[in-house]
N, C-alpha and C positions, 0 to 999 in steps of 0.2 A: 878169384875173377874181379881185374879191374875191365876199367871205366871204356867202352872200347865207340869214339868220333864219326859217327857214322857222317861220307861227308857224299856229296852233292856232286854230282858229275854232272859238270854242264855240256847235254850235247850238243852238238858239233852242227853248228845255221847251217841247212840247207841254202841252194839252189838252184834257181829256176835260168837258163838262158830262151829266147828269143822263136827257136826250133821248136824245144816240148813246153809253152803254154801256145804258139800255136797246134798242137797239137791235140794236146787238150782240151781247146775248150774250141776247133775242129775250125775256126777261124786266122785272114790271113793276118799277118805281120803290119800291113797297112791300118787293115782294122780298129786293130789293138793299140796301135799308136796311138790312132784315129779319138778313140776311148779314154788315151791317160792324156791327150790335150784337155778332152772333157770335161776329165775329173772321174768319170766314172772305173777309172782302172787305177789300181795302184802303181804310181811311180819309180820303174827300176833304178838302181845304184853299178849308177858307170864308174867301173872298176877299171881300162882302161880306154884310150880313143876310140876304140873298134871294140868295144869289151862291158852288153846291157846287162847287169842278173836279177833276180828279181828273187824275193824273201820270200819263203818254199811255203810261211806262214801268215803271209802277207796274203798269195794265190788262195788260200785251202779256207780262210777268211771270206776273201773275197768271198768263192766258187759263195762260201756257205749262208755265206750277205742275200746271191741273188738271189740259191734258189727258196734259200724262207722268203723272201720277198714276190716271188711270183706263188709261193702255194698262199700269199697272202690277198694274192690281186692287185700290185702294186702294179 
């Protein structure tokens, strides 16, 4: 048996668009944009003039942080 090299296959980056985020958190688009302006929500990635996306990991991390802050009484 030879030395088998195990390669890690990177997971493709997943993205959310605004309608998915609105549905996920049950808030309006204007609330999300307001949170972004206030620095309370991750900034999106502009992929074209009319399309902004958010990395799913950043959104899930933000949600986990909000849950932790809520449970800590913040």
